[in-house]
SETI-432355 format. One record per residue (C-alpha): z negated, x, y; residue in one letter; residue number from 1. Coordinates in nm, 2 decimals, always signed. Last residue first. Layout:
N
<node><pz>Z</pz><px>X</px><py>Y</py><aa>A</aa><i>NUM</i></node>
...
This chain:
64
<node><pz>-0.73</pz><px>+1.10</px><py>+0.21</py><aa>X</aa><i>64</i></node>
<node><pz>-0.46</pz><px>+0.84</px><py>+0.15</py><aa>X</aa><i>63</i></node>
<node><pz>-0.58</pz><px>+0.50</px><py>+0.03</py><aa>X</aa><i>62</i></node>
<node><pz>-0.49</pz><px>+0.23</px><py>-0.21</py><aa>X</aa><i>61</i></node>
<node><pz>-0.67</pz><px>-0.07</px><py>-0.33</py><aa>X</aa><i>60</i></node>
<node><pz>-0.51</pz><px>-0.34</px><py>-0.55</py><aa>X</aa><i>59</i></node>
<node><pz>-0.62</pz><px>-0.70</px><py>-0.57</py><aa>X</aa><i>58</i></node>
<node><pz>-0.96</pz><px>-0.84</px><py>-0.49</py><aa>X</aa><i>57</i></node>
<node><pz>-1.10</pz><px>-0.81</px><py>-0.84</py><aa>X</aa><i>56</i></node>
<node><pz>-0.96</pz><px>-0.45</px><py>-0.87</py><aa>X</aa><i>55</i></node>
<node><pz>-0.66</pz><px>-0.36</px><py>-1.08</py><aa>X</aa><i>54</i></node>
<node><pz>-0.44</pz><px>-0.12</px><py>-0.90</py><aa>X</aa><i>53</i></node>
<node><pz>-0.69</pz><px>+0.14</px><py>-0.78</py><aa>X</aa><i>52</i></node>
<node><pz>-0.47</pz><px>+0.40</px><py>-0.62</py><aa>X</aa><i>51</i></node>
<node><pz>-0.55</pz><px>+0.73</px><py>-0.46</py><aa>X</aa><i>50</i></node>
<node><pz>-0.31</pz><px>+0.94</px><py>-0.25</py><aa>X</aa><i>49</i></node>
<node><pz>-0.40</pz><px>+1.28</px><py>-0.11</py><aa>X</aa><i>48</i></node>
<node><pz>-0.28</pz><px>+1.53</px><py>-0.37</py><aa>X</aa><i>47</i></node>
<node><pz>+0.06</pz><px>+1.65</px><py>-0.25</py><aa>X</aa><i>46</i></node>
<node><pz>+0.06</pz><px>+1.50</px><py>+0.10</py><aa>X</aa><i>45</i></node>
<node><pz>+0.40</pz><px>+1.34</px><py>+0.18</py><aa>X</aa><i>44</i></node>
<node><pz>+0.25</pz><px>+1.08</px><py>+0.43</py><aa>X</aa><i>43</i></node>
<node><pz>+0.37</pz><px>+0.75</px><py>+0.26</py><aa>X</aa><i>42</i></node>
<node><pz>+0.44</pz><px>+0.83</px><py>-0.10</py><aa>X</aa><i>41</i></node>
<node><pz>+0.12</pz><px>+1.03</px><py>-0.13</py><aa>X</aa><i>40</i></node>
<node><pz>+0.12</pz><px>+1.28</px><py>-0.42</py><aa>X</aa><i>39</i></node>
<node><pz>-0.14</pz><px>+1.22</px><py>-0.69</py><aa>X</aa><i>38</i></node>
<node><pz>-0.43</pz><px>+1.01</px><py>-0.79</py><aa>X</aa><i>37</i></node>
<node><pz>-0.50</pz><px>+0.71</px><py>-1.02</py><aa>X</aa><i>36</i></node>
<node><pz>-0.80</pz><px>+0.49</px><py>-1.05</py><aa>X</aa><i>35</i></node>
<node><pz>-0.88</pz><px>+0.27</px><py>-1.34</py><aa>X</aa><i>34</i></node>
<node><pz>-0.94</pz><px>-0.10</px><py>-1.42</py><aa>X</aa><i>33</i></node>
<node><pz>-1.29</pz><px>-0.11</px><py>-1.27</py><aa>X</aa><i>32</i></node>
<node><pz>-1.40</pz><px>+0.22</px><py>-1.42</py><aa>X</aa><i>31</i></node>
<node><pz>-1.15</pz><px>+0.45</px><py>-1.61</py><aa>X</aa><i>30</i></node>
<node><pz>-1.12</pz><px>+0.73</px><py>-1.36</py><aa>X</aa><i>29</i></node>
<node><pz>-0.87</pz><px>+1.01</px><py>-1.27</py><aa>X</aa><i>28</i></node>
<node><pz>-0.55</pz><px>+0.87</px><py>-1.41</py><aa>X</aa><i>27</i></node>
<node><pz>-0.27</pz><px>+1.10</px><py>-1.29</py><aa>X</aa><i>26</i></node>
<node><pz>+0.01</pz><px>+0.98</px><py>-1.06</py><aa>X</aa><i>25</i></node>
<node><pz>+0.37</pz><px>+1.09</px><py>-1.05</py><aa>X</aa><i>24</i></node>
<node><pz>+0.49</pz><px>+0.85</px><py>-1.32</py><aa>X</aa><i>23</i></node>
<node><pz>+0.29</pz><px>+0.58</px><py>-1.16</py><aa>X</aa><i>22</i></node>
<node><pz>+0.49</pz><px>+0.59</px><py>-0.83</py><aa>X</aa><i>21</i></node>
<node><pz>+0.68</pz><px>+0.25</px><py>-0.82</py><aa>X</aa><i>20</i></node>
<node><pz>+0.50</pz><px>+0.08</px><py>-1.12</py><aa>X</aa><i>19</i></node>
<node><pz>+0.16</pz><px>+0.18</px><py>-0.99</py><aa>X</aa><i>18</i></node>
<node><pz>+0.26</pz><px>+0.08</px><py>-0.63</py><aa>X</aa><i>17</i></node>
<node><pz>+0.34</pz><px>-0.28</px><py>-0.74</py><aa>X</aa><i>16</i></node>
<node><pz>+0.48</pz><px>-0.38</px><py>-0.40</py><aa>X</aa><i>15</i></node>
<node><pz>+0.36</pz><px>-0.68</px><py>-0.19</py><aa>X</aa><i>14</i></node>
<node><pz>+0.07</pz><px>-0.53</px><py>+0.00</py><aa>X</aa><i>13</i></node>
<node><pz>+0.22</pz><px>-0.19</px><py>+0.07</py><aa>X</aa><i>12</i></node>
<node><pz>+0.56</pz><px>-0.35</px><py>+0.16</py><aa>X</aa><i>11</i></node>
<node><pz>+0.39</pz><px>-0.58</px><py>+0.41</py><aa>X</aa><i>10</i></node>
<node><pz>+0.22</pz><px>-0.29</px><py>+0.58</py><aa>X</aa><i>9</i></node>
<node><pz>+0.55</pz><px>-0.09</px><py>+0.60</py><aa>X</aa><i>8</i></node>
<node><pz>+0.73</pz><px>-0.40</px><py>+0.74</py><aa>X</aa><i>7</i></node>
<node><pz>+0.46</pz><px>-0.43</px><py>+1.01</py><aa>X</aa><i>6</i></node>
<node><pz>+0.49</pz><px>-0.06</px><py>+1.10</py><aa>X</aa><i>5</i></node>
<node><pz>+0.86</pz><px>-0.10</px><py>+1.18</py><aa>X</aa><i>4</i></node>
<node><pz>+1.08</pz><px>+0.13</px><py>+0.97</py><aa>X</aa><i>3</i></node>
<node><pz>+1.23</pz><px>+0.42</px><py>+1.16</py><aa>X</aa><i>2</i></node>
<node><pz>+1.60</pz><px>+0.49</px><py>+1.23</py><aa>X</aa><i>1</i></node>
């Protein structure tokens, strides 16, 4: 059973990703509230996920 793409997008915008996967992320920058990097909870890549949880427009996350 797969999760519909719309539900995944909604979860990404509503969930506090730093609280969910913060223990596996390493702080890599201090500017603009900080940036964290580590394993991607969505694709499974070991070092691809970056999270900026405290930007002015909300959190930003991306998988390289």
